[in-house]
N, C-alpha and C positions, 0 to 999 in steps of 0.2 A: 328229024328226030334225034334226040341226044341219048346216049347210053351212059350208064354209070361206069366209072372207071374202077374196075375191081383190082385193087392192089393186093399184094400178098397179105399185109396186115388186116385188111378188110375181110378178105376171104377166110383167114384164120379166125378172126373174131366171130363171124357168123357161123363158121363151122363148129367152133367150140360151143356156142349157144345151142346149135342143133344137137350135138353130142350130149350136152348137159340135159336137154329136154328128153331125148331118147333114153338116157340113163335113168332119169327121174321116173319116167313111165315104167321102165322095167322094175325098178325098185318098188314102186307103188303096187305093181301087180304081184310081186313076190311077198312084200311085207306091207299090207295095208296100213295107212297112217291113221293115227288118232290125234285129235287136236290137243295142243299143249300150250302152256304159258311160259314164255322165256322173258328176256329183257325187253321185248317189244310190248307196248301197252295193250295188245289185243291177243286173244287166243288164236293160234295159227296152225295150219297144216303145213306139210312139206312144200306143197305148191305155192301156198301163200308166202312162205319164207323165201322161196326162189324168186317169185315176182318182186317182192319188196327188196330183196337183196340186189337183183339186177337193176331195178329202178334207182335205188340208192347209190349203187356203184356208178351208174351213168352220171348222176348229178354230182357225186364226189369227184369223178374224173374231170368233168367240165369245170367245177369250182377250182380244183388244183391248177388246171391249165390256165384258167382265166385270171386267177388272183396271184399266183406265184410265177417265178421264172424257172421252176423245177423242170426236169426232163419229163417227157411223156412217159417214159418207163417208170419213173417214180409214181406218177399219177396212176398208172396201170397197176402197179404193185399195191398201192394203198386201196384201190378199188377192189382188187382181188381179195385182199385181206378182209375188207368190209363184207364182201359177199360170203366168204367162208365163215366169218363170225356170225352173220345173220342165219346162215344155214345151220350152223352148229348150236348156237345158244339163243337164237331169236325166238 
């Protein structure tokens, strides 16, 4: 049986996603969301924007790492900026 090697960056990544999901749940309970239209071509809720932002961030991160010779930290920063943009204005 093989086990996944949990490195500190891996644990931090999944920990941040868990905290983000818990925070979004609390915000949704406190201030229920209404659908709105931003720069995304569909009407979305907070949860939709979180899902789209996380998915887009993952693909952007892989694209930057695969196509450029930039540092992983630059790819991570660009992915985080994309996620924030989608959550705020998406």
